[in-house]
C-alpha positions in Angstrom: 0.1 0.1 0.1 1.4 3.6 -1.0 0.0 7.2 -0.3 0.9 9.4 -3.0 0.0 12.8 -1.7 -1.1 15.5 -4.6 0.8 18.5 -4.4 -2.1 20.2 -6.1 -3.6 21.4 -3.0 -0.3 22.8 -1.3 0.2 26.6 -1.3 2.6 27.5 -4.2 4.8 29.5 -1.5 4.9 26.3 0.5 5.6 23.5 -1.9 9.6 22.8 -0.9 8.6 23.0 3.3 5.2 20.9 3.2 6.9 18.2 0.7 9.9 17.9 3.0 7.4 17.9 6.0 5.5 14.7 4.5 8.5 13.3 3.2 9.9 13.1 7.1 6.7 11.5 7.6 7.4 8.5 5.5 6.2 9.6 1.9 8.2 8.3 -0.8 5.9 9.4 -4.1 4.2 12.1 -5.0 1.4 13.1 -7.2 2.0 15.9 -9.7 -1.1 17.3 -11.6 -0.8 18.4 -14.8 -3.9 20.4 -16.1 -3.5 22.0 -19.5 -6.7 24.0 -19.5 -8.0 22.2 -22.5 -9.0 18.5 -22.1 -9.5 19.9 -18.4 -11.0 23.3 -17.7 -8.3 24.1 -15.5 -4.5 25.1 -15.5 -1.8 23.9 -13.6 2.0 23.0 -13.2 4.5 22.4 -15.6 7.7 20.5 -16.4 9.8 23.1 -14.7 8.1 22.4 -11.4 8.6 18.3 -12.0 12.2 19.4 -13.0 12.9 21.1 -9.6 11.1 19.0 -7.3 13.6 16.1 -8.8 16.3 18.3 -8.0 15.5 19.3 -4.4 14.1 15.6 -3.7 16.2 13.1 -5.6 15.3 10.1 -3.6 11.3 10.8 -4.3 9.4 9.4 -6.9 7.4 12.1 -9.3 4.5 10.8 -10.4 2.9 12.8 -13.4 -0.7 12.8 -14.0 -1.0 14.5 -17.2 -4.5 15.7 -18.0 -3.8 17.0 -21.3 -4.6 16.0 -25.1 -1.0 17.3 -26.1 1.3 14.5 -25.7 3.6 15.3 -28.6 4.8 18.3 -26.8 3.9 17.3 -22.8 5.2 13.9 -22.7 8.9 14.2 -24.2 9.2 17.4 -21.9 8.4 15.7 -18.5 10.4 12.9 -19.5 13.4 15.4 -20.0 12.3 17.0 -16.4 13.2 13.8 -15.0 9.3 11.9 -14.1 9.5 8.6 -12.9 5.9 7.5 -13.8 3.4 9.4 -16.3 -0.1 8.6 -16.2 -1.7 9.1 -19.3 -5.8 9.3 -20.1 -7.5 6.9 -22.2 -9.9 9.5 -23.3 -7.2 12.2 -24.1 -5.8 10.2 -27.2 -6.7 7.9 -29.8 -5.6 4.3 -29.0 -3.0 3.9 -32.0 -1.2 7.0 -30.7 -2.0 5.8 -27.0 -0.1 2.4 -27.8 2.8 4.5 -29.1 3.3 6.4 -26.3 3.4 3.8 -23.9 6.2 2.1 -25.8 8.1 5.3 -26.4 7.7 6.1 -22.4 8.8 2.3 -21.5 12.0 3.1 -24.1 12.8 6.0 -22.3 12.8 4.2 -19.0 9.6 5.8 -17.7 6.9 3.9 -16.0 3.5 4.4 -17.4 -0.1 4.3 -16.5 -3.4 4.5 -18.0 -6.1 7.0 -16.2 -10.0 6.3 -16.7 -12.3 8.7 -16.0 -15.5 7.9 -13.9 -17.9 7.4 -17.2 -15.1 5.5 -19.2 -16.0 1.7 -18.9 -12.8 -0.3 -17.4 -13.3 -2.6 -20.2 -10.8 -0.9 -22.1 -8.1 -1.9 -19.7 -8.2 -5.4 -21.2 -6.4 -4.1 -24.5 -3.4 -2.4 -22.3 -3.3 -4.6 -19.0 -0.2 -6.3 -20.2 1.5 -2.9 -21.4 1.4 -0.6 -18.4 2.6 -0.5 -15.3 -0.6 1.1 -13.4 -3.8 2.3 -13.6 -5.2 5.1 -12.2 -9.3 5.1 -11.4 -10.6 8.5 -10.9 -13.1 8.5 -7.9 -14.1 12.3 -9.2 -13.8 14.3 -12.3 -10.6 15.3 -13.1 -10.0 19.3 -13.2 -10.1 20.6 -9.9 -9.2 19.4 -6.0 -11.5 18.7 -3.5 -14.0 17.1 -4.9 -16.4 14.5 -3.1 -16.1 10.9 -3.9 -17.9 9.0 -6.3 -19.4 6.1 -4.7 -20.3 4.0 -7.8 -16.1 4.2 -8.0 -15.6 0.9 -5.7 -17.7 -1.5 -8.1 -15.6 0.0 -10.6 -12.3 -0.7 -9.1 -13.6 -4.5 -8.3 -14.1 -4.8 -12.0 -11.0 -3.4 -13.1 -8.9 -6.1 -10.8 -10.9 -8.9 -12.3 -9.2 -7.5 -15.8 -5.9 -6.6 -14.6 -5.4 -9.3 -11.8 -2.5 -8.7 -9.5 0.4 -7.4 -11.3 -0.6 -4.1 -12.1 -1.6 -1.8 -9.1 -4.9 0.1 -8.9 -4.4 3.9 -8.0 -7.5 6.1 -6.8 -7.5 9.9 -7.1 -10.4 12.1 -5.8 -12.0 12.3 -2.5 -9.8 10.4 -0.6 -9.9 10.6 3.1 -9.8 7.8 5.6 -13.3 6.3 5.3 -13.0 6.5 1.5 -9.3 4.9 1.3 -10.8 2.1 3.4 -13.6 1.7 0.6 -11.5 1.5 -2.3 -8.7 -0.4 -0.8 -11.4 -3.6 0.0 -12.4 -3.0 -3.7 -8.5 -3.7 -4.4 -6.8 -0.3 -4.6 -3.2 -0.2 -3.5 -2.5 3.3 -4.3 -3.7 6.6 -2.6 -3.5 9.9 -3.9 -4.9 12.4 -1.3 -4.6 16.4 -1.3 -6.8 18.7 0.6 -7.3 15.7 3.2 -3.6 15.8 3.8 -2.5 19.7 3.3 -5.6 21.4 4.3 -5.7 20.6 7.7 -3.4 21.4 10.9 -1.1 19.0 10.5 0.4 16.7 7.5 2.2 14.1 9.6 -1.0 13.6 12.1 -3.1 13.5 8.4 -0.3 11.2 6.9 -0.9 8.9 10.0 -4.5 9.3 10.2 -4.8 7.6 6.4 -1.8 5.3 6.9 -3.9 3.7 9.8 -7.2 3.5 8.2 -5.6 1.7 4.9 -3.9 -0.6 7.0 -7.0 -1.8 9.4 
């Protein structure tokens, strides 16, 4: 089981400080949301943040959630920036190009994950389960942090688990807290993205401990 905090909910002026606090609490991977203002109606971070992250924290994993339908420009840019894993949206790229980018990322020694939006059927995973390193099931609609967890996500996680088996871990992102983390773990999730639950409370270490305890129960 792995907690991958989303830095989207950190005050930009506190990024280094809060990442260090979370790392000191045992976090080894951070989730970096990239929004292009086109595929999703919001703008967020760019390759420079990933590059700066890897320079400041070379021993931590940078997981890049690419919410964009412009892989031609952005995938090479984030590889160059030092991303350890890049998550591509199934809905953003046609299937022929998606297979090409999966192969390109592996050839570049970068892990690749496939992201499914809430309305995308998990049956699409059958074609890619042997080609990817991770699946991300969105438990909210992508674009903004702090949304409410979609309860139907648990059955979707269970269905995805049947398709991909035990070799490809399932990650969940959206509305994750101590309660929803327990629910999604029981459904088959192994990696948990949390943002506002961790960074918008009084104590980051305390929130990490609470989330970790709920997952381990």
